[in-house]
N, C-alpha and C positions, 0 to 999 in steps of 0.2 A: 585393821583388825576385823576378823569375821566372827561369826557366832561361835564357831568351834574354839577360837582363841579365848573367848570369854569363858567358856566352860572349862577348858584345860587350865586356864589361869586360876580359876576358883579351886580346882582340885590341887594344883600346885601349892596354893596357899593353905588349904585345909589339910592336905596330905602330902607334905614335902618329901615323905619317904617313898612315894610312888613315882615311877617314870611314866608319864602319860603321853609320851611321844606317839605310841601306836594308837592311842585313843584319838589323838588329833588327826592322824592320817586316815584312820577308818571312819571317823566321824565326817571328815570332808568328803571322802569317797561316797559315803551314804547320802549326804545332802546333795552332792553333785548328781548322783544317780537319780534321785527324786526330781530334781530340777530338770534334768535332761528328759526324763520320762514324761513329765508333764507336757513339754513342748512336742515331743514325738507323738504322744497320744492325740494331740490336737490335729496333727497331720493325718493320722489314721482315721479319726472320727469324721473328718471332712469327706472321706470316701466310703463311709459306712463300715469301716473296719475297726477292729481293736487290735492290740498287740499280738494276741494269740492267732487271729486269722491272718494277720500280716506275716507272722512267723512261718506259717505253713505255706502260704502262697510264695513267699520269698525263697523258702527252701526248695520248693518245686522249680521255681524260675531259675535259680542259680545252679540247679542240677544239670541244666543244658537239655538240648533236644533229645528226647521227645517230651521233656518236662514232666516226667512220670517217675514215681518211686513207690516202693512197697511201703505199707504202713510201718513195718519194722525199721526200715531205713529212715523214714520220717521221724520215728521215735528217737533214733540215735542222733540224728542231726538237729533235732529241736530239744532234746532232753526233757521230755514230759512223760507222764504216766500213760499207759496204754488206754485206759478209760477216758482220759482227757483227750487223747489223740482221736479216738473214735468220735467223740462229741464234736471236736473241731471239724473233722472230715464231714460228718453229717450236716453240720451247719453250713459249711462252704458248699457242699453239694446242693443243699436246698436253695442256696443263693445263686446257684448256677455257675459257680466259679471253679469247681473241680468236678471230675467225674470218676467213678470207679469202673474198672474194666477187669476182666478175667486175666490173670497172669498167664501168658503163653508158656512160661517155663514150668508152671505148676497150677493146674486148673482148680486146685482146692483153695487157692489164695487169689487175691486181687491186687491191682495196682491203682494208685491214685495219680491223676494227671490234671493239669490245667486245661480248662476249656478255653476257647478263643476269648471269651469275656474275661475269664480269670487272668489270662496272659496279658491282655490289654490293660486291665486294672492294675496288676502288680507292676507292670512297666511304668505306668503313670505314677503310682504311689511311691515306688522306690526312688524315682527321680526327685520327687518332692521331699521324701524322707532324707535323702542325702543332702539336699539343700538345707533342710531344717538342721541336720547335724552340723553341717558346715557353719551355719549361722551361730550355733552354740559355742563354737570355738574361735569365732572370727576375731575376738579381741586379743587372742594370743598370737605372738609373732611366730614365724616359721621355725626358728630354733627352739622356742618353748614347746611348740606342738611336737617336734621330734623328740625332745627330752621327755615330755609327758608320755608320749606313746611308748618309748623305750622303758621308762620306769614302771609304767602300768603293766607292760608285758612281763617284766622281771617279777613284779609283785604277784601277778596272776600265776605264773609258772611256779613260783615258790609256794603259794597258797594251795595250788592244786596237787602238789607233791605230797602233801600231808595226808 
């Protein structure tokens, strides 16, 4: 029995008229998220990053050569507010991990790209990040991982349709 079972059983006793199935699922997803985040943040912190900086660097890295995107595309791919993105870019630039350059397609705008240091750092951190994530699901067998992945995917699609 986990903590969420304890809570849902209390509700079932106190309010038998309520179906708390969704409460149990969402409560577990929330607790799992917080547990996973705690471990992933440790990996980022080891390299002087936080989740926000990691997100921008990883987005640029997975964009492929030349590892450069416009701020608008970064916004779409990281789903943050524009003021937040400007702040992230400023901090990463002052850390020497990204650089701004004039957009050759539109000289009124700029592009954000990884510096050599930024590229080297994100490659190292993403390797450790994947190892951290792998360790977080290591106690699940292969079939459970596949079932979990499929069910979470279905749940996410259903939730995002609303």
